[in-house]
C-alpha positions as CSV (number, residue, x, y, z in Angstrom):
1,M,110.5,84.5,95.7
2,T,109.7,83.1,99.1
3,I,106.5,81.8,100.6
4,K,106.1,83.5,104.0
5,P,104.1,82.1,107.0
6,L,100.7,83.6,107.4
7,I,99.7,85.5,110.5
8,I,96.5,83.8,112.0
9,L,93.8,85.1,114.3
10,P,94.1,85.9,117.2
11,D,97.6,87.3,116.6
12,P,97.5,91.0,117.7
13,L,99.5,91.9,114.6
14,L,96.3,91.7,112.6
15,R,94.9,94.6,114.6
16,Q,97.9,96.8,113.9
17,Q,97.7,99.9,111.6
18,S,100.1,99.5,108.7
19,K,102.6,102.4,107.9
20,P,102.9,103.9,104.4
21,V,105.6,102.7,102.0
22,E,108.1,105.6,101.7
23,T,109.7,104.6,98.4
24,V,109.1,101.8,95.9
25,D,112.5,100.1,95.6
26,S,113.8,96.6,94.9
27,E,113.0,95.6,98.5
28,I,109.4,96.6,98.1
29,Q,109.2,94.8,94.7
30,R,110.7,91.7,96.3
31,L,108.1,92.0,99.1
32,A,105.3,92.2,96.4
33,D,106.7,89.0,94.8
34,D,106.9,87.2,98.1
35,M,103.3,88.3,98.9
36,L,102.1,87.0,95.5
37,E,103.9,83.7,95.9
38,T,102.4,83.3,99.4
39,M,98.9,84.2,98.2
40,Y,99.1,81.7,95.3
41,D,100.4,79.0,97.6
42,A,97.6,79.5,100.2
43,P,95.6,79.6,97.8
44,G,93.9,83.0,98.0
45,I,92.8,86.0,95.8
46,G,94.2,88.8,98.0
47,L,96.8,89.3,100.7
48,A,97.8,92.4,102.8
49,A,101.4,92.7,103.9
50,I,100.4,92.6,107.6
51,Q,99.2,89.1,107.0
52,I,102.8,88.0,106.6
53,G,103.9,90.2,109.5
54,V,105.0,93.3,107.5
55,A,103.2,96.4,108.8
56,R,103.4,98.3,105.4
57,R,100.4,99.7,103.5
58,M,100.6,97.2,100.6
59,L,98.4,94.5,99.2
60,V,98.2,92.1,96.3
61,I,95.2,90.7,94.4
62,D,94.7,88.2,91.6
63,L,91.2,87.4,90.6
64,S,92.1,85.2,87.6
65,R,90.5,81.7,87.5
66,E,92.6,78.5,87.8
67,D,92.3,77.9,84.0
68,E,93.5,81.5,83.2
69,E,96.9,83.0,83.2
70,N,97.7,84.8,86.5
71,K,96.9,88.6,86.5
72,P,98.6,89.8,89.7
73,Q,97.9,93.4,90.9
74,V,100.0,95.2,93.4
75,F,98.6,98.1,95.4
76,I,101.0,100.3,97.4
77,N,99.6,102.9,99.8
78,P,96.0,102.3,98.5
79,E,93.5,104.8,99.5
80,I,89.7,104.7,99.0
81,L,88.8,107.9,97.2
82,K,85.1,107.3,96.6
83,V,82.5,104.6,97.4
84,S,79.0,104.0,95.8
85,D,75.8,104.3,97.8
86,D,74.8,100.9,96.3
87,V,75.9,97.9,98.3
88,S,76.6,94.3,97.5
89,T,77.0,91.2,99.6
90,Y,79.7,88.6,99.1
91,E,80.6,85.5,101.1
92,E,84.1,86.5,102.4
93,G,86.9,84.4,103.8
94,C,90.4,85.3,104.9
95,L,93.7,83.5,104.8
96,S,94.3,84.7,108.4
97,I,91.0,83.2,109.5
98,P,91.2,79.8,107.8
99,D,88.0,77.9,106.8
100,Y,85.6,80.5,108.1
101,Y,83.3,82.3,105.7
102,A,80.5,84.9,106.3
103,E,78.3,87.2,104.2
104,V,79.6,90.7,104.3
105,E,77.8,93.8,102.9
106,R,80.0,96.5,101.5
107,P,79.8,99.4,98.9
108,A,79.2,97.8,95.5
109,S,81.8,100.0,93.7
110,L,84.6,102.3,94.6
111,T,87.6,104.3,93.3
112,V,91.0,103.6,94.8
113,G,94.2,105.6,94.4
114,Y,97.5,103.7,94.8
115,I,101.1,103.4,93.7
116,D,101.8,100.4,91.4
117,R,104.8,98.0,91.5
118,D,106.8,100.4,89.3
119,G,106.2,103.4,91.6
120,K,103.7,105.1,89.4
121,Q,100.6,106.8,90.8
122,Q,97.4,105.0,89.6
123,T,93.6,105.2,90.1
124,I,91.3,102.2,89.6
125,E,87.5,102.1,89.4
126,A,86.3,98.7,90.8
127,D,83.0,96.9,91.2
128,G,82.0,93.3,91.9
129,L,84.5,91.0,93.4
130,L,87.4,93.4,92.8
131,A,85.7,96.1,94.9
132,T,85.0,93.6,97.7
133,C,88.5,92.3,97.7
134,L,90.1,95.8,97.7
135,Q,87.9,96.8,100.6
136,H,88.7,93.6,102.5
137,E,92.5,94.0,102.0
138,I,92.5,97.8,102.7
139,D,90.6,97.0,105.9
140,H,93.6,94.8,106.9
141,L,95.9,97.8,106.5
142,N,93.8,99.6,109.1
143,G,93.7,96.7,111.5
144,V,90.1,95.7,110.6
145,L,89.1,92.1,109.8
146,F,86.1,91.0,107.8
147,I,84.6,89.5,110.9
148,D,84.3,93.1,112.2
149,H,81.5,93.5,109.7
150,I,79.3,90.6,111.0
151,S,77.2,90.4,114.2
152,R,79.0,90.7,117.5
153,L,77.8,87.3,118.5
154,K,79.2,85.6,115.5
155,R,82.5,87.6,115.7
156,D,82.9,86.7,119.4
157,M,82.4,83.0,118.6
158,V,85.0,83.1,115.8
159,I,87.6,84.9,118.0
160,K,86.9,82.4,120.8
161,K,87.4,79.4,118.5
162,F,90.7,80.7,117.0
163,T,92.0,81.7,120.4
164,K,91.3,78.2,121.6
165,L,93.1,76.7,118.5
166,A,96.1,79.0,119.1
167,R,96.4,77.9,122.7
168,A,96.2,74.2,121.7
169,K,99.2,74.7,119.4
170,V,101.4,76.1,122.1
C-alpha cells in the first residue's frame, strides 16, 4: 500500500467529473488500499479517488474511532438512490481543503447503491455521520466541494485564500 499525495484546492482536478469503474480487478483493489492508507495517514474519515488524482467513481470511508479497530468501507460507482426529506447539519471539513470547516445542511438519511471491493452489487441505508460522509464524497465524484454548499461570500473567501497559498508555494 502506498500513501498518495492529496490534491488541494484550487487544483482544477477537484472540479472534474469522475468516470465509472469498468471492472473490479486487482488494480482497483490496490487503488482502494492506497486510498485507505492515504486517508488514515491524513488523517480523515473519507476520501474520493479524485482527491489523489484518479478520476474514477470510487471512494473509501472509515468512521471508526481511534480506540476501535478500523472498519474500512469501499464504494465503487456509488449512486444515491433515495434521500430523506429530513435534513441534518454537520460541521464538515475536507482533506483537499485543509484546516477549513463549515456547517453544511444535507439530507439526514439516504440509500446508496454501489459495488464493493469484491465486485458485488450492494445497497446501504445510511443516516447520521455516514449519510453526510457519503454525500460529501459522492459530491467529489461529481466535481462538487462541500464549500459549494455554503454562502457564496464564504466560498469565495476560501477559494481566494487557497489560491493565494498555492501561488506562494510555486
